C-alpha positions as CSV (number, residue, x, y, z in Angstrom):
1,M,82.9,86.7,117.1
2,I,80.8,85.9,114.7
3,E,76.7,85.4,115.0
4,L,74.4,83.9,112.8
5,R,70.2,85.0,113.1
6,K,68.4,82.0,111.6
7,T,68.0,84.5,108.3
8,G,71.6,83.8,108.1
9,L,72.2,87.7,108.7
10,I,76.1,87.6,109.7
11,I,76.6,89.8,113.5
12,L,80.4,90.6,113.9
13,D,81.8,91.7,117.0
14,G,78.2,92.5,117.9
15,E,77.5,94.4,115.2
16,V,74.8,94.3,112.5
17,T,76.7,93.4,109.3
18,N,75.1,94.1,105.7
19,F,75.7,90.3,104.8
20,K,74.4,86.9,105.0
21,A,76.2,83.7,105.8
22,Q,74.4,82.5,102.3
23,E,76.7,85.4,100.7
24,F,79.9,83.7,101.4
25,L,78.9,80.3,100.9
26,P,77.7,78.0,98.6
27,P,74.7,76.3,98.7
28,E,76.0,72.7,99.3
29,I,77.6,74.4,102.7
30,Y,75.3,76.3,103.8
31,N,72.2,73.7,103.5
32,H,73.9,71.0,104.9
33,P,72.1,69.0,107.2
34,T,75.4,68.1,109.8
35,R,77.8,71.4,108.8
36,N,77.8,74.3,110.9
37,P,78.1,77.6,108.3
38,L,80.1,78.9,111.1
39,W,82.7,76.4,110.7
40,F,83.4,77.8,106.8
41,L,83.2,81.6,107.6
42,D,86.1,83.6,108.5
43,Q,86.0,86.7,110.6
44,D,88.5,88.9,109.3
45,T,87.6,87.9,105.5
46,I,83.9,89.4,106.7
47,A,85.3,92.3,108.2
48,M,87.6,92.9,105.2
49,V,84.5,92.7,102.9
50,Q,82.0,94.6,105.4
51,F,85.6,97.5,105.1
52,C,85.2,97.8,101.5
53,R,81.1,98.0,101.5
54,N,81.3,100.8,104.1
55,W,84.3,102.6,102.3
56,F,82.4,102.9,98.9
57,A,79.3,103.1,100.4
58,V,77.3,101.1,97.5
59,P,75.8,97.7,98.1
60,V,78.5,94.7,97.7
61,Y,77.5,91.6,96.1
62,L,78.8,88.0,96.5
63,N,76.8,85.2,96.2
64,N,73.2,85.5,95.0
65,W,72.3,81.8,95.0
66,A,69.6,82.4,97.8
67,R,67.8,84.6,96.0
68,G,67.9,82.6,92.8
69,G,71.2,84.1,90.7
70,D,73.9,82.3,89.8
71,R,76.6,83.4,92.0
72,D,77.9,80.8,94.6
73,L,81.8,81.2,93.9
74,A,82.1,84.2,95.3
75,G,83.5,83.4,99.3
76,Y,84.7,80.2,100.7
77,R,85.2,77.2,97.8
78,T,84.6,73.5,98.5
79,P,88.1,71.5,97.8
80,E,87.2,70.2,94.4
81,T,85.6,73.5,92.8
82,G,87.4,74.6,89.4
83,I,88.7,78.3,88.5
84,I,87.6,77.9,85.0
85,D,83.8,77.0,86.0
86,H,84.6,79.9,88.3
87,L,85.3,82.5,85.6
88,I,82.6,81.6,83.3
89,E,79.6,81.8,86.1
90,N,81.1,84.9,86.5
91,G,80.3,86.3,83.1
92,L,83.1,85.0,81.2
93,S,82.7,83.7,78.2
94,K,84.2,80.4,77.5
95,K,87.0,81.3,74.9
96,H,88.1,84.2,77.3
97,A,87.9,81.4,80.2
98,N,90.3,79.0,78.4
99,E,92.7,82.3,77.2
100,I,92.9,82.8,81.1
101,K,93.8,78.7,81.5
102,E,96.4,78.9,78.8
103,H,98.2,81.5,80.5
104,M,98.1,80.2,83.8
105,L,99.6,77.1,81.9
106,S,102.0,79.1,80.3
107,I,103.5,80.8,83.4
108,G,103.7,77.1,85.2
109,N,102.0,78.2,88.2
110,N,99.3,75.7,88.1
111,S,98.6,71.9,86.5
112,E,95.9,71.2,84.4
113,E,94.2,69.6,86.8
114,E,94.4,71.9,89.3
115,L,92.8,74.6,86.7
116,T,90.3,72.3,85.8
117,L,89.3,71.1,90.0
118,G,90.6,74.6,91.0
119,S,93.5,75.6,92.6
120,W,94.6,73.7,95.4
121,L,96.0,76.4,97.5
122,S,92.8,78.9,96.8
123,Q,92.8,81.3,99.4
124,H,88.8,80.6,98.8
125,K,89.5,77.4,100.2
126,F,90.7,78.5,103.4
127,S,88.0,81.1,103.7
128,K,90.5,83.8,103.2
129,A,89.4,85.1,100.0
130,A,86.2,87.4,98.3
131,D,85.4,88.1,95.1
132,P,82.6,90.9,95.6
133,I,80.9,93.4,92.7
134,F,80.4,96.8,93.9
135,K,77.0,98.1,92.8
136,G,77.5,101.4,90.1
137,I,81.3,101.1,90.4
138,S,83.4,99.1,87.6
139,A,85.5,96.5,89.3
140,N,88.8,98.4,87.7
141,D,87.8,102.0,89.1
142,V,87.4,100.5,92.8
143,R,91.1,98.4,92.0
144,K,92.2,101.9,91.9
145,E,91.1,103.0,94.7
146,I,92.2,100.5,96.7
147,Q,95.8,100.8,95.0
148,D,95.3,104.6,95.8
149,F,94.8,104.7,99.2
150,K,96.3,100.4,100.1
151,E,97.4,101.9,103.8
152,A,93.9,102.0,104.7
153,F,93.0,98.5,102.8
154,I,96.2,97.0,104.1
155,S,94.9,98.0,107.4
156,A,91.6,96.1,106.8
157,G,93.1,93.2,105.8
158,I,93.5,93.0,102.3
159,T,97.0,92.0,101.0
160,T,96.3,90.7,97.7
161,L,94.5,91.6,94.5
162,E,94.0,89.9,91.4
163,S,94.5,92.1,87.8
164,G,91.6,93.0,85.5
165,R,93.0,90.2,83.4
166,Y,91.6,87.5,86.2
167,A,88.7,89.2,87.5
168,P,87.5,91.2,84.8
169,T,83.6,92.2,86.1
170,W,84.5,91.3,90.3
171,V,87.1,92.8,92.9
172,H,88.9,89.7,93.7
173,M,90.8,90.5,97.7
174,D,92.3,87.9,99.9
175,R,94.2,87.7,103.6
176,R,96.8,85.9,102.2
177,P,100.6,86.3,104.5
178,T,102.6,87.8,101.9
179,G,105.3,89.4,103.7
180,L,105.0,92.7,102.0
181,N,104.6,96.4,102.5
182,S,102.5,96.7,100.2
183,L,100.0,94.8,98.0
184,L,100.1,92.0,95.9
185,I,98.8,92.2,92.5
186,V,98.5,88.8,90.9
187,G,98.1,88.6,87.1
188,T,99.8,92.0,86.0
């Protein structure tokens, strides 16, 4: 069960987490006067990210908009959110983001409209994905550790990672059902 303190601090099954709701939600959802932030949080996704935070024993950063930062797409995303905007927000140059867009168009998985507006079926739009940054550990090193100890991370709920090609400075992880006994790596 998820509970929120007035500050947004997330309590998961009676245990205090290292996260606030603002870190999983964009401001237009968290601050909306008639929407309860709990409607957009997923207990298993929060538990997955908390497991990673505990495993690596370093601070883990998601959205930082509530502290004056520019990240607001690292957790839940509204239906109109675009993937290219997300890539640029996370530090990719427009050129690099457009290279990824062209690659994704060339392999035929997405339309131009989907990449502009965001994948219609992004796991972020179901609250099943997160894009954390691990303090002092590169995204590639985190992905390698997850792959090296995949059984533990799969048990914690991670089914899918994005490669460094799509997530060079953050670690995209999600809980989509894959039917696999191993991790699905997107973008290899």
